[in-house]
N, CA, C and O of each residue as an XYZ file, in Angstrom:
772
protein
N     129.309    102.614    133.531
C     128.838    101.594    134.448
C     128.527    100.304    133.703
O     128.282    100.311    132.497
N     128.542     99.215    134.426
C     128.227     97.927    133.790
C     126.723     97.838    133.539
O     125.921     98.376    134.302
N     126.362     97.160    132.474
C     124.953     97.061    132.075
C     124.329     95.843    132.735
O     124.731     94.706    132.486
N     123.366     96.096    133.556
C     122.645     94.990    134.186
C     121.563     94.502    133.221
O     120.952     95.302    132.513
N     121.330     93.193    133.197
C     120.408     92.597    132.222
C     119.004     93.190    132.312
O     118.309     93.300    131.302
N     118.587     93.572    133.523
C     117.229     94.082    133.689
C     117.037     95.418    132.975
O     115.904     95.844    132.749
N     118.138     96.079    132.619
C     118.006     97.360    131.930
C     117.844     97.204    130.412
O     117.457     98.145    129.720
N     118.145     96.003    129.910
C     118.013     95.778    128.461
C     116.530     95.684    128.128
O     115.801     94.928    128.771
N     116.069     96.448    127.122
C     114.647     96.338    126.758
C     114.283     94.896    126.411
O     115.067     94.173    125.796
N     113.094     94.498    126.811
C     112.659     93.114    126.648
C     112.769     92.641    125.193
O     113.148     91.497    124.943
N     112.438     93.518    124.230
C     112.435     93.072    122.831
C     113.836     92.731    122.331
O     113.987     91.957    121.386
N     114.853     93.300    122.957
C     116.232     92.980    122.566
C     116.557     91.553    123.010
O     117.143     90.781    122.252
N     116.178     91.212    124.223
C     116.436     89.867    124.749
C     115.650     88.837    123.923
O     116.157     87.751    123.645
N     114.431     89.173    123.537
C     113.552     88.220    122.868
C     113.855     88.080    121.373
O     113.224     87.270    120.694
N     114.801     88.850    120.856
C     114.971     88.901    119.405
C     115.456     87.579    118.809
O     115.434     87.409    117.590
N     115.894     86.640    119.658
C     116.320     85.347    119.132
C     115.122     84.445    118.793
O     115.297     83.385    118.193
N     113.929     84.858    119.170
C     112.741     84.066    118.823
C     112.571     84.014    117.311
O     112.758     85.019    116.626
N     112.211     82.825    116.785
C     112.052     82.721    115.329
C     110.967     83.653    114.809
O     109.938     83.857    115.453
N     111.214     84.205    113.650
C     110.249     85.101    112.995
C     109.185     84.269    112.293
O     109.500     83.305    111.596
N     107.921     84.648    112.482
C     106.840     84.007    111.733
C     106.243     85.034    110.778
O     106.389     86.241    110.969
N     105.575     84.534    109.756
C     104.926     85.391    108.757
C     103.464     84.974    108.681
O     103.156     83.791    108.535
N     102.562     85.952    108.780
C     101.136     85.651    108.682
C     100.656     85.816    107.246
O     100.993     86.787    106.569
N      99.871     84.856    106.801
C      99.219     84.931    105.491
C      97.717     84.842    105.720
O      97.224     83.906    106.349
N      96.994     85.839    105.197
C      95.533     85.849    105.337
C      94.895     85.352    104.054
O      95.139     85.889    102.974
N      94.073     84.320    104.187
C      93.329     83.776    103.055
C      91.852     84.045    103.252
O      91.314     83.844    104.340
N      91.201     84.498    102.201
C      89.740     84.547    102.197
C      89.269     83.341    101.396
O      89.666     83.148    100.247
N      88.425     82.539    102.014
C      87.975     81.287    101.405
C      86.476     81.344    101.158
O      85.699     81.650    102.062
N      86.078     81.047     99.925
C      84.664     80.916     99.576
C      84.283     79.466     99.850
O      84.676     78.562     99.113
N      83.511     79.253    100.922
C      83.156     77.896    101.338
C      82.075     77.332    100.417
O      82.187     76.212     99.919
N      81.037     78.124    100.202
C      79.971     77.761     99.260
C      79.430     79.061     98.663
O      79.995     80.132     98.887
N      78.333     78.964     97.901
C      77.832     80.159     97.202
C      77.566     81.323     98.133
O      77.787     82.478     97.769
N      77.091     81.025     99.339
C      76.661     82.088    100.245
C      77.694     82.456    101.312
O      77.637     83.549    101.875
N      78.620     81.571    101.588
C      79.465     81.721    102.770
C      80.940     81.854    102.426
O      81.490     81.067    101.657
N      81.571     82.870    103.014
C      83.026     82.955    102.928
C      83.572     83.213    104.322
O      82.831     83.583    105.232
N      84.870     83.016    104.482
C      85.487     83.244    105.781
C      86.973     83.484    105.628
O      87.574     83.139    104.610
N      87.556     84.078    106.651
C      88.988     84.369    106.624
C      89.763     83.379    107.481
O      89.317     82.955    108.547
N      90.930     83.031    106.977
C      91.842     82.134    107.681
C      93.194     82.842    107.751
O      93.659     83.400    106.757
N      93.817     82.819    108.914
C      95.177     83.335    109.031
C      96.114     82.158    109.274
O      95.971     81.413    110.243
N      97.073     82.013    108.366
C      98.098     80.984    108.495
C      99.354     81.627    109.076
O      99.803     82.671    108.602
N      99.909     81.005    110.092
C     101.157     81.474    110.689
C     102.283     80.601    110.118
O     102.421     79.427    110.464
N     103.076     81.209    109.237
C     104.150     80.476    108.562
C     105.395     80.486    109.446
O     105.801     81.532    109.953
N     105.990     79.314    109.623
C     107.163     79.133    110.491
C     108.369     78.701    109.659
O     108.573     77.506    109.449
N     109.171     79.657    109.182
C     110.337     79.273    108.379
C     111.292     78.333    109.111
O     111.993     77.548    108.472
N     111.329     78.401    110.451
C     112.265     77.535    111.179
C     111.809     76.071    111.160
O     112.620     75.172    111.382
N     110.520     75.826    110.897
C     110.029     74.449    110.807
C     110.494     73.803    109.502
O     110.961     72.664    109.497
N     110.364     74.534    108.407
C     110.644     73.991    107.068
C     111.047     75.160    106.172
O     110.218     75.682    105.426
N     112.313     75.576    106.239
C     112.720     76.818    105.564
C     112.482     76.824    104.052
O     112.077     77.842    103.489
N     112.730     75.699    103.402
C     112.587     75.647    101.939
C     111.104     75.734    101.561
O     110.722     76.482    100.661
N     110.287     74.964    102.260
C     108.843     74.982    102.002
C     108.217     76.322    102.324
O     107.367     76.810    101.579
N     108.633     76.927    103.439
C     108.073     78.218    103.837
C     108.401     79.287    102.795
O     107.548     80.101    102.441
N     109.639     79.279    102.308
C     110.050     80.264    101.309
C     109.230     80.111    100.019
O     108.818     81.105     99.421
N     108.999     78.871     99.597
C     108.201     78.632     98.387
C     106.761     79.091     98.587
O     106.195     79.746     97.712
N     106.159     78.754     99.736
C     104.767     79.139     99.977
C     104.609     80.653     99.910
O     103.681     81.152     99.273
N     105.514     81.392    100.569
C     105.440     82.861    100.556
C     105.626     83.389     99.129
O     104.944     84.332     98.727
N     106.537     82.794     98.368
C     106.748     83.217     96.971
C     105.483     82.997     96.141
O     105.126     83.841     95.319
N     104.807     81.872     96.352
C     103.555     81.590     95.637
C     102.468     82.597     96.016
O     101.726     83.076     95.158
N     102.385     82.908     97.306
C     101.398     83.903     97.770
C     101.660     85.241     97.085
O     100.738     85.882     96.580
N     102.929     85.656     97.072
C     103.274     86.960     96.490
C     103.051     86.998     94.978
O     102.882     88.072     94.400
N     103.050     85.833     94.343
C     102.798     85.725     92.905
C     101.296     85.571     92.608
O     100.910     85.337     91.463
N     100.459     85.702     93.637
C      98.992     85.531     93.495
C      98.621     84.173     92.907
O      97.614     84.036     92.213
N      99.445     83.184     93.195
C      99.232     81.838     92.651
C      97.916     81.233     93.139
O      97.271     80.476     92.413
N      97.519     81.567     94.365
C      96.358     80.905     94.981
C      95.036     81.618     94.722
O      93.991     81.153     95.178
N      95.060     82.742     93.998
C      93.815     83.440     93.686
C      92.902     82.521     92.882
O      93.299     82.003     91.838
N      91.677     82.319     93.371
C      90.701     81.496     92.652
C      91.087     80.016     92.599
O      90.645     79.281     91.715
N      91.908     79.594     93.545
C      92.432     78.229     93.565
C      91.500     77.318     94.369
O      91.155     77.617     95.512
N      91.099     76.203     93.751
C      90.145     75.271     94.373
C      90.818     74.331     95.371
O      91.985     73.970     95.220
N      90.054     73.943     96.397
C      90.441     72.815     97.248
C      89.982     71.561     96.504
O      88.859     71.090     96.689
N      90.871     71.028     95.658
C      90.476     70.009     94.682
C      90.466     68.591     95.252
O      89.880     67.688     94.654
N      91.105     68.392     96.393
C      91.139     67.055     97.005
C      90.871     67.221     98.496
O      91.724     67.705     99.240
N      89.688     66.819     98.923
C      89.272     67.025    100.306
C      88.751     65.704    100.855
O      87.788     65.146    100.329
N      89.379     65.208    101.904
C      88.983     63.937    102.503
C      88.585     64.195    103.945
O      89.426     64.518    104.784
N      87.289     64.048    104.228
C      86.775     64.286    105.590
C      87.557     63.460    106.589
O      87.891     62.305    106.324
N      87.848     64.048    107.736
C      88.564     63.340    108.781
C      90.034     63.134    108.468
O      90.716     62.389    109.172
N      90.537     63.790    107.413
C      91.943     63.639    107.052
C      92.567     64.996    106.730
O      93.271     65.564    107.564
N      92.316     65.521    105.522
C      92.945     66.787    105.144
C      92.262     67.386    103.928
O      91.487     66.718    103.244
N      92.564     68.676    103.661
C      92.103     69.346    102.447
C      93.328     69.823    101.677
O      94.241     70.419    102.249
N      93.338     69.552    100.367
C      94.497     69.836     99.524
C      94.149     70.894     98.481
O      93.042     70.922     97.944
N      95.126     71.765     98.208
C      94.963     72.833     97.220
C      96.325     73.125     96.612
O      97.335     72.579     97.056
N      96.358     73.988     95.593
C      97.643     74.411     95.076
C      97.876     74.112     93.608
O      99.015     74.116     93.142
N      96.788     73.848     92.868
C      96.899     73.820     91.410
C      96.219     75.089     90.925
O      95.006     75.242     91.069
N      96.995     75.997     90.353
C      96.455     77.309     89.973
C      95.322     77.147     88.968
O      95.294     76.192     88.192
N      94.378     78.106     88.995
C      93.250     78.083     88.066
C      93.688     78.179     86.612
O      93.020     77.651     85.723
N      94.812     78.853     86.369
C      95.355     79.007     85.023
C      96.477     77.980     84.822
O      97.492     78.037     85.517
N      96.307     77.041     83.880
C      97.305     75.979     83.702
C      98.713     76.498     83.401
O      99.699     75.876     83.796
N      98.811     77.617     82.714
C     100.144     78.179     82.408
C     100.832     78.648     83.696
O     102.030     78.444     83.891
N     100.047     79.272     84.554
C     100.579     79.741     85.844
C     101.048     78.536     86.673
O     102.115     78.563     87.286
N     100.230     77.490     86.675
C     100.606     76.273     87.402
C     101.905     75.693     86.844
O     102.829     75.392     87.600
N     101.974     75.538     85.532
C     103.125     74.880     84.906
C     104.430     75.636     85.170
O     105.489     75.026     85.316
N     104.344     76.971     85.230
C     105.558     77.768     85.423
C     106.221     77.466     86.778
O     107.443     77.539     86.906
N     105.407     77.129     87.779
C     105.941     76.802     89.110
C     106.149     75.308     89.308
O     107.086     74.899     89.994
N     105.287     74.491     88.716
C     105.254     73.055     89.038
C     106.555     72.348     88.679
O     106.933     71.366     89.319
N     107.234     72.849     87.657
C     108.480     72.163     87.264
C     109.653     72.530     88.167
O     110.716     71.914     88.081
N     109.471     73.519     89.027
C     110.540     73.927     89.963
C     110.401     73.122     91.261
O     109.812     73.588     92.236
N     110.946     71.923     91.250
C     110.817     71.021     92.411
C     111.716     71.480     93.558
O     112.785     72.051     93.346
N     111.249     71.213     94.776
C     111.986     71.614     95.976
C     112.695     70.424     96.617
O     112.199     69.298     96.586
N     113.865     70.693     97.197
C     114.491     69.698     98.068
C     113.618     69.535     99.311
O     112.966     70.484     99.748
N     113.611     68.346     99.868
C     112.812     68.093    101.059
C     113.385     68.832    102.267
O     114.599     68.970    102.411
N     112.485     69.303    103.132
C     112.864     69.792    104.456
C     112.749     68.613    105.426
O     111.822     67.812    105.307
N     113.671     68.495    106.379
C     113.448     67.475    107.417
C     112.199     67.811    108.234
O     111.878     68.983    108.430
N     111.499     66.782    108.706
C     110.274     66.990    109.491
C     110.663     67.371    110.919
O     111.252     66.573    111.648
N     110.323     68.608    111.306
C     110.690     69.094    112.650
C     109.500     69.157    113.595
O     109.674     69.077    114.811
N     108.284     69.301    113.050
C     107.081     69.305    113.882
C     106.074     68.352    113.253
O     106.167     68.019    112.071
N     105.120     67.925    114.051
C     104.186     66.885    113.613
C     103.029     67.462    112.778
O     102.705     68.646    112.872
N     102.422     66.598    111.964
C     101.240     66.961    111.180
C     100.002     66.908    112.075
O      99.191     65.985    112.000
N      99.886     67.926    112.921
C      98.750     68.022    113.843
C      97.600     68.752    113.172
O      97.777     69.373    112.124
N      96.431     68.677    113.774
C      95.266     69.410    113.284
C      95.625     70.879    113.074
O      96.164     71.524    113.973
N      95.327     71.406    111.886
C      95.599     72.813    111.592
C      96.985     73.073    111.040
O      97.268     74.191    110.609
N      97.853     72.083    111.038
C      99.183     72.272    110.455
C      99.121     72.050    108.944
O      98.367     71.205    108.460
N      99.921     72.817    108.209
C      99.933     72.767    106.744
C     101.285     72.285    106.241
O     102.331     72.760    106.683
N     101.250     71.336    105.309
C     102.455     70.778    104.698
C     102.299     70.766    103.190
O     101.186     70.871    102.674
N     103.411     70.639    102.482
C     103.362     70.417    101.042
C     103.015     68.961    100.756
O     103.507     68.052    101.425
N     102.169     68.752     99.765
C     101.968     67.416     99.208
C     103.189     67.089     98.346
O     103.901     67.991     97.904
N     103.426     65.807     98.111
C     104.570     65.438     97.288
C     104.302     64.105     96.616
O     103.478     63.318     97.082
N     104.999     63.858     95.524
C     104.843     62.590     94.806
C     106.059     61.695     95.023
O     106.200     60.663     94.368
N     106.937     62.094     95.946
C     108.140     61.311     96.211
C     109.227     62.210     96.770
O     108.975     63.380     97.059
N     110.439     61.677     96.928
C     111.524     62.495     97.481
C     111.834     63.704     96.600
O     111.891     63.596     95.375
N     112.034     64.856     97.241
C     112.456     66.090     96.553
C     111.553     66.443     95.364
O     112.031     66.842     94.302
N     110.239     66.289     95.566
C     109.288     66.518     94.469
C     108.220     67.555     94.812
O     107.254     67.710     94.064
N     108.376     68.274     95.940
C     107.359     69.271     96.301
C     107.378     70.406     95.284
O     108.442     70.786     94.795
N     106.195     70.954     94.962
C     106.192     72.119     94.059
C     105.170     73.164     94.487
O     105.556     74.215     94.997
N     103.877     72.907     94.294
C     102.879     73.949     94.590
C     101.698     73.454     95.424
O     100.949     74.269     95.961
N     101.515     72.146     95.545
C     100.331     71.651     96.251
C     100.598     71.508     97.737
O     101.635     70.996     98.161
N      99.631     71.975     98.514
C      99.719     71.912     99.967
C      98.457     71.298    100.537
O      97.436     71.200     99.857
N      98.538     70.884    101.796
C      97.333     70.397    102.469
C      97.329     70.884    103.906
O      98.376     71.101    104.516
N      96.118     71.048    104.431
C      95.913     71.411    105.838
C      95.247     70.216    106.509
O      94.233     69.708    106.031
N      95.822     69.777    107.612
C      95.305     68.617    108.339
C      94.030     68.975    109.103
O      94.006     69.932    109.876
N      92.961     68.186    108.873
C      91.724     68.345    109.647
C      91.891     67.755    111.052
O      91.243     68.204    111.997
N      92.755     66.757    111.183
C      92.957     66.023    112.440
C      94.461     65.830    112.624
O      95.252     66.175    111.746
N      94.843     65.280    113.768
C      96.254     64.913    113.961
C      96.573     63.724    113.048
O      95.981     62.652    113.173
N      97.503     63.933    112.145
C      97.911     62.889    111.193
C      99.397     62.570    111.378
O     100.208     62.748    110.469
N      99.729     62.093    112.581
C     101.141     61.859    112.901
C     101.752     60.775    112.016
O     102.971     60.717    111.856
N     100.919     59.929    111.448
C     101.414     58.889    110.540
C     102.083     59.464    109.301
O     102.833     58.764    108.621
N     101.816     60.747    108.999
C     102.447     61.391    107.835
C     103.884     61.826    108.137
O     104.673     62.041    107.217
N     104.223     61.954    109.420
C     105.549     62.485    109.770
C     106.688     61.612    109.244
O     107.610     62.134    108.617
N     106.650     60.273    109.485
C     107.757     59.452    108.984
C     107.796     59.352    107.456
O     108.789     58.898    106.887
N     106.709     59.777    106.791
C     106.689     59.765    105.322
C     107.330     61.031    104.733
O     107.430     61.165    103.514
N     107.760     61.952    105.595
C     108.516     63.101    105.121
C     107.704     64.358    104.860
O     108.223     65.312    104.281
N     106.434     64.380    105.275
C     105.622     65.593    105.093
C     105.957     66.579    106.207
O     105.630     66.348    107.371
N     106.615     67.682    105.840
C     107.139     68.626    106.829
C     106.238     69.860    106.944
O     106.209     70.676    106.023
N     105.505     70.018    108.049
C     104.682     71.219    108.222
C     105.530     72.490    108.162
O     106.665     72.529    108.635
N     104.934     73.532    107.559
C     105.620     74.814    107.434
C     104.779     75.945    108.019
O     105.249     77.078    108.128
N     103.534     75.642    108.396
C     102.633     76.682    108.897
C     101.533     76.023    109.715
O     101.326     74.811    109.665
N     100.837     76.865    110.469
C      99.661     76.374    111.189
C      98.552     77.402    111.090
O      98.805     78.597    110.938
N      97.325     76.926    111.177
C      96.172     77.818    111.174
C      96.135     78.529    112.525
O      95.998     77.909    113.580
N      96.263     79.858    112.451
C      96.265     80.674    113.676
C      94.852     81.149    113.995
O      94.456     81.219    115.158
N      94.093     81.476    112.938
C      92.687     81.886    113.084
C      91.895     81.274    111.942
O      92.389     81.170    110.820
N      90.660     80.867    112.232
C      89.758     80.436    111.173
C      89.736     78.937    110.910
O      89.356     78.508    109.821
N      90.143     78.125    111.902
C      90.067     76.673    111.702
C      88.618     76.237    111.472
O      88.363     75.228    110.814
N      87.675     77.004    112.020
C      86.259     76.700    111.780
C      85.911     76.838    110.298
O      85.036     76.134    109.793
N      86.600     77.748    109.603
C      86.400     77.920    108.156
C      86.975     76.705    107.419
O      86.330     76.153    106.528
N      88.180     76.296    107.790
C      88.820     75.127    107.171
C      87.931     73.891    107.323
O      87.786     73.101    106.391
N      87.340     73.737    108.507
C      86.498     72.569    108.766
C      85.266     72.509    107.859
O      84.674     71.443    107.689
N      84.874     73.660    107.270
C      83.664     73.695    106.432
C      83.967     73.511    104.942
O      83.045     73.498    104.127
N      85.239     73.371    104.579
C      85.604     73.214    103.159
C      84.882     72.001    102.584
O      84.823     70.941    103.207
N      84.334     72.178    101.380
C      83.464     71.158    100.782
C      84.213     69.852    100.534
O      85.261     69.831     99.888
N      83.651     68.761    101.063
C      84.300     67.449    100.972
C      83.408     66.418    100.278
O      83.611     65.214    100.433
N      82.416     66.895     99.509
C      81.402     65.989     98.975
C      81.764     65.252     97.691
O      81.071     64.309     97.310
N      82.843     65.664     97.015
C      83.238     64.962     95.782
C      84.227     63.856     96.161
O      85.397     64.112     96.444
N      83.716     62.611     96.156
C      84.549     61.483     96.585
C      84.475     60.362     95.553
O      83.639     60.390     94.649
N      85.350     59.387     95.697
C      85.313     58.205     94.830
C      85.378     58.565     93.359
O      86.237     59.334     92.928
N      84.462     58.000     92.602
C      84.427     58.225     91.150
C      84.079     59.669     90.798
O      84.368     60.130     89.693
N      83.458     60.382     91.740
C      82.974     61.738     91.444
C      84.006     62.828     91.726
O      83.724     64.011     91.535
N      85.194     62.440     92.176
C      86.148     63.487     92.552
C      86.942     63.979     91.338
O      87.095     63.251     90.358
N      87.448     65.216     91.407
C      88.225     65.749     90.287
C      89.471     64.903     89.999
O      90.101     64.368     90.912
N      89.809     64.796     88.721
C      91.002     64.088     88.275
C      92.171     65.073     88.263
O      92.121     66.095     87.578
N      93.218     64.764     89.021
C      94.314     65.733     89.179
C      95.025     66.046     87.866
O      95.437     67.186     87.650
N      95.175     65.066     86.994
C      95.826     65.337     85.706
C      95.026     66.376     84.918
O      95.593     67.275     84.298
N      93.705     66.234     84.955
C      92.847     67.203     84.253
C      92.906     68.581     84.896
O      92.873     69.601     84.208
N      92.994     68.603     86.232
C      93.084     69.890     86.932
C      94.366     70.605     86.495
O      94.360     71.805     86.221
N      95.465     69.845     86.435
C      96.752     70.435     86.045
C      96.725     70.925     84.602
O      97.287     71.973     84.282
N      96.067     70.161     83.734
C      96.075     70.479     82.307
C      95.105     71.597     81.948
O      95.416     72.443     81.110
N      93.928     71.605     82.578
C      92.863     72.529     82.172
C      92.463     73.551     83.237
O      91.729     74.495     82.944
N      92.940     73.368     84.468
C      92.680     74.345     85.523
C      91.198     74.503     85.840
O      90.437     73.534     85.844
N      90.807     75.749     86.105
C      89.428     76.008     86.530
C      88.408     75.763     85.427
O      87.224     75.588     85.717
N      88.844     75.745     84.158
C      87.917     75.415     83.070
C      87.361     74.003     83.290
O      86.174     73.761     83.071
N      88.208     73.088     83.716
C      87.770     71.725     84.041
C      86.993     71.697     85.352
O      85.998     70.982     85.471
N      87.442     72.470     86.333
C      86.819     72.413     87.661
C      85.426     73.053     87.695
O      84.720     72.937     88.697
N      85.024     73.729     86.608
C      83.619     74.187     86.523
C      82.657     73.012     86.622
O      81.492     73.190     86.979
N      83.137     71.810     86.308
C      82.317     70.602     86.447
C      82.087     70.217     87.905
O      81.304     69.314     88.200
N      82.765     70.900     88.803
C      82.659     70.609     90.237
C      82.327     71.912     90.971
O      83.147     72.446     91.717
N      81.103     72.415     90.743
C      80.777     73.774     91.185
C      80.763     73.959     92.702
O      80.826     75.090     93.183
N      80.682     72.879     93.450
C      80.596     73.030     94.909
C      81.965     73.131     95.595
O      82.029     73.366     96.801
N      83.048     72.959     94.849
C      84.370     73.032     95.468
C      84.574     74.385     96.149
O      84.309     75.431     95.559
N      85.043     74.354     97.384
C      85.455     75.595     98.059
C      86.730     76.095     97.396
O      87.510     75.312     96.853
N      86.935     77.413     97.448
C      88.134     77.946     96.810
C      88.670     79.176     97.546
O      87.979     79.811     98.342
N      89.929     79.478     97.244
C      90.607     80.633     97.834
C      90.307     81.851     96.967
O      90.634     81.865     95.780
N      89.693     82.864     97.547
C      89.418     84.122     96.832
C      90.719     84.900     96.709
O      91.053     85.407     95.639
N      91.451     84.988     97.815
C      92.728     85.721     97.811
C      93.594     85.211     98.947
O      93.093     84.695     99.946
N      94.895     85.361     98.782
C      95.867     85.043     99.821
C      96.925     86.142     99.800
O      97.535     86.415     98.766
N      97.128     86.761    100.944
C      98.049     87.896    101.017
C      98.908     87.796    102.278
O      98.438     87.379    103.337
N     100.175     88.189    102.139
C     101.032     88.299    103.327
C     100.539     89.499    104.136
O     100.318     90.580    103.589
N     100.369     89.296    105.450
C      99.948     90.388    106.337
C     101.187     91.186    106.699
O     102.078     90.693    107.391
N     101.235     92.426    106.226
C     102.427     93.256    106.510
C     102.342     93.870    107.896
O     103.249     94.594    108.307
C-alpha cells in the first residue's frame, strides 16, 4: 500500500531540523557563589566557530578560565587558558570567518577577533542586544539556554586602569590573574551527552 504522510513517525519528518549541542558550564561568580549555565551551540549559525568551541571544551581549555574582560551593559569575554602553554597551542590556529547569520542579541555568544580570519580561543557573551557588532563580522555560534541570571552576575568591577592587561594574561595566565582575585571564572565546561 502507499505510505500516507500521517503514518510516518514525527521524528522522521522533523529530522531536517538543525542539530544543536548543549555545553554546561559551572561558573564561580565570587568566593561564595557559583551557578550553572547551559549554552546551546548552533553549528548551522557558524559552523567553523561552533566546531572550534566544542573542540576547546573537549580539550578542557576553559577549566579555571577567567572572565578577563567584562564591560557592564555590553559583554563578558573569556577564553585565555589559565596555563599559557595550553593557550599558545590553540591561539596560533586561526579560524576563517563565518558569515554572520544571526544577530548579537542578549545571551548570544560569539568569538572575539583582532581582524579578518583571526578568531582563535576568545569568546564573549552579550549582556544586551549588540546588533552594532553584526556588520563588524562577529558571528554568534551559541546562545545561553539556561542560567542567564548567572552570566549577569559575572564580576565587572575591574575597569579602566585597573583592568587586566591581555598581553600579560596570554603570557602568564592565571599566575598573573591572581592580582585580580574578584574575577569570575569557569570551574568546568562539558558537552552534555
